[in-house]
Structure formats: C-alpha cells, structure tokens
Phi, psi and omega in degrees: 000134179225129171289126185248345183199152172206163181215155174252121181229162181294317179213154173275105180232171175303318181295317180290326176292320177296320176300313181297312181296320178299317177294321179297317178301315181294310185293324180267000180053052180278126181245177176054038179055030175093005180304131180089357179255147176233130178242133178242128185210182172278189185262035181292121186301319181298322178292318178301315179297316180297320179297317179297321182283318189261331183228060186295338180267357179279150172279134179231117182240157180266143176298138182302329179295331185258004180276000000 
C-alpha cells in the first residue's frame, strides 16, 4: 500500500471529493471506470459517493482502523 495523493481543501464535501477523484483518474490514467484498481480509505461519505460515481468498477475497501 502506498499513499499516492492528497489535497488541501476548505471542507470535505461531495464536490471536493469528486474534484479530487477526477484529478486522480487523470493523473494515474485510470481506465475502464477503475476496473482492476483497489482503493482503501476511511469511511468519509463524500469519498464513497465520488468512488461510486467516477470509479464504479474499482474495488473500494475500508481501512481496518476505521471499520
């Protein structure tokens, strides 16, 4: 596991998470709606929504610390 990106935003909202995920998709050249990719994160609702909208084929799992 490697942390590959982070951002500083005014608030964690659905819009800022969608902005972040869109940039991540572009920078990492993620294709096929995320097929073959696995993302591990905390349980932040905005991130979960952005993942469903932008990377529906990616696996998204919760960090053991946050389960």
